[in-house]
N, C-alpha and C positions, 0 to 999 in steps of 0.2 A: 507532413505529420510523421513522427517517429512511431515505430511499431515495437512494443515490448512484449514480454511473455512472463507469466507468473510462475512461481515455484509451487509445487503441489503440497505445501506444508500443512494445509488444513483440509485435505481430502480424506474422508473417512476410510480407514483401513490402508492408508498410504504407508509406504515402506520408507522409513527415515533415511536409510542408506542410499536412496535414489537421488537425494538432493545434490550432492557434489557432482555426480554425473550429469544430472539435469542442467545444472548451471553451466558446466563446461560445454555441453552440446549446444545450449542456447547461445552462448557467446560465439561458438564456431559457426552457427547458423546465421549470424548477423543481426540478431535482435538488439535493440537499443538498451533495454533495461530488463532486469529481473525484479519481479515484485513478490510480495508476500501478502497473505491474509492473516489478520490478527484475531485470535480468540484464546481464552484460557480454558473454559469448561467445554472442551471438545477434544477428541482423541487425535491430536496432530502434533506438530513440532512448533515450538515457540518461534515467533517471527524473528526475534533477535538471534536465536540459534541458527535458523535457516539462512539468514542474511550473512552471519559470520562464516558458515560453511560455504556459501556461495562466494564470498569474498576470497576465501582461501583457494577455491577451485578455478578462479578466473583472473584476468589481468586488466581488462578494459571496459567490460560491460557495466552499465549503471546499476545501482541497487536502490530500491525504494520499498517502503512499507505502505500497503494500501488497504486499510490503514491500521496502525498500531494503536491499541487502546491505552493511552498514556495514563489515565486516571487509576488504573489497577496497580501501578508501580509506585513505590517511594521515589520521588523525583531525582534525588541525588544518585541513586543506584541506576535508574534508567539513563540519566544523562551520561554517567560514566560508561555504561555499556554501549550506548550509541556512539560515543566518542571513540571507543575502542574499535568498534566495527568500521567506522569511517577511517580511522587511522590505519588499520591493517589493510584496508582496501585501497589505500592511496588517495583518499578523498572522493570516493565514488558514491557515497551514500546520501540519499535524501530521506528525511524522516517524514512520512505521511502519518498524521496523528489525528485521533478523534477522542471523544469522551466516553464512547461505549453506550450500550443501551440494554444489554441482557444482564439481569441481576446476578445470574450464576457465575459470571466472569469475575466478580469482585471477591476474591478469595483471601486477600491479605488482611490481617487484623487491622482495624482502624481505617480501612479504605473501602467503605461501603458504597452502594450505588446512589448516594444522595449528595447534593451540593456539588455536582460534577463541574458545572461551569466555573464556579469560583475556584475549585481545586485546580483545574487546568490552567486558569489564569495565573495562579500563584506558582504552579509547577513550571510554566514557561519562563518565569523570572529566574527560577532556580537553575533550569537548563542553561540559560545564558551565563549565569554566574559561574557555574561549573566549567563550562566550555572556555570561559575567559580566565580560568585559573585561580579563582578565588578559593581560599581555604574552606574545608568542609569539616564537620564533626567537632567543631569547637577548638580545633588545634591550628597549627600553622601550615599544614600540608594541603595542597590542592589535590583533587581526585584524578587529574589528567596530566599528561606530560606536556612540556613546552611545545609550542607549534600546533596545538589542538585548535581547530577552527570551530566557528559556530556552524553547526550542521544545518543545511537548508531545510526548510519546513514546508510541507503541504498540509492542507486541512480538508477534512471531509465534514459532512453535516449539512443541515438545511436551515437551522434556526438563524435568525438575524445575528445573534451573538457569535455564532460559529463563523459566519461570514465576516463580521467585523474583526474577529480574532485573526482570520486569514489575512485581512488587509493590514493589520498591525504587525504581525509577526512573520508572515509567510512569504513564499515566492509564488504560491498558486493554490489551486483547488483540485481535489480529487472527487469525481462524481461517483455515485453509487452504481451498482451492477444492474441498471435498469435500461429500458429501451431508449434509443436516441431522442424520441419525442419528449420524454421526461427529463433527460439530461439537458436539453436545450434551455429549459427554464432555469435550471441550476447554474448553468454557465452564464446566463444573462444576469442572474443575481450576483454571481461572483464578480463579474465585470463591474456591476454597479457599486458593489461594496468596495472594490478596489479604488474606484474613482472617488467615492464618498470618503474614503480613508486618506485621500490626498496622495495616493501613490502614482508615480509616473509610469507610462507605458501600459502594458497589459499583464494580467496574471498568467502564470503557466497553468494551462488547463489540461487535466489528465482524465481520460475516460477508461472504463474497465468493462470488459465483456467476457463471459465464460465461453469456453469452447470444448468440444469433445468430438474428435474425428474418427478415431479408431474404434471406440466403443461408445457410440452415442447414447444408447439406452442406459448404460451404466453411469455415464456422465450426468444425464438428466436426473437419475435417481439420487446420485450423491449430492448434487447441488440442491435438490429438494430437501434432502436430509439436513444439510447444513443450515438452511433457512426455515426449517420446519416450525420453529416457534414464532414466526413472524406473520402468521395468518395469511390473508389474501396476498400480501406482498411477496410471499414465497412463490406463488404461482406466476407473478409478473417476472421475477428473476429467472425462473425455470423456462418460461416461454421465450426468453431472450438469449438462451444458450445457443451458440452457433455450432451446428453439427454437420454441415455440408460445405464444400468449397464455395458455392454460390453465396451461402449465408455469411461466410467469413468475408468474402469480397464486399458484400453489401454493408457489413459493419464498417469496413474501412471507408467506404464511400460516405456512409451516413454520418459517422462521427467526424470525418474530415470536413464535411459540409458545415458542421456546427462550429468549426474553428478549433477543434482539439489540437493541442500541440503534440500529444502522444496518446496512443491507444494501446493499452496493455491487455493481452488475451490471457485470462486466468484459466488454468487447466482444471477440468472437472474430474480428471483421473490422473494417476501417476504413471501412465503409459509413456515410456520414453520416446517411442516412435512418433508420438503426436507432435513432438518438436519439429521433426523433419516434415511431417505432413503440413503443419501450419506454415513453416518457412517456404515450402514449395508454392504456397498460395500467395503469401504476402511479400516475400522477397525472392521473386522468380529469377532475378539477375545475379544471385549470389554465386 
């Protein structure tokens, strides 16, 4: 199982200028992937901006959005932006995408929080067309340069349609930031949807867990703040934040036992020293 680390792009009161340094240190520490958290109506840095900054500050580490809310974007604009990030990174980006669920995140005129399933289905067709160089805007010009690839997709969500979408379009599934016992069922459903969709092999399965080692109380408070509008679900996420070395090791063992291909530790603070603290636990041979 690979071990990745998130960028602190959606931590309340985060310092935007920490992102390039965070990305560079994470790569040096040996993590497999840098991930982002996606929201609009929250005081953080847009996941596309964070990923672009990380791409410029690194050379080899993978990049993934966990997950970007695709339905809040006009699809041609998002497809062009994602293609650009993937291009400047040298093909290191995976787009983890979902439909969203918080009404306040839908801030673009004409893109409200209704009909999201139908919208994302149509948007996925647009992404593919854009990445394949089809003209946009009613003219003759494509939105992307030659050599642009179809960016690999991961899907989050729990509904049957979301899982079917993963099997049709994606290379795998991103679970929510919940305890391993809850993720087990999601992974099983993803595997079943993959098989039902006629896909060969197994889906790529990615798990996410929050951590805060240097300032655990601050981290717990900030994770609770981020999920505060989710009712009882917020308590579940907060209770799963890993704040000690033993808890971090347990997460690696528990998610590994579920068959996760990658576990990404999302930061609950923007404290740079937490990168080394986490690396000392999960990559002791670096």
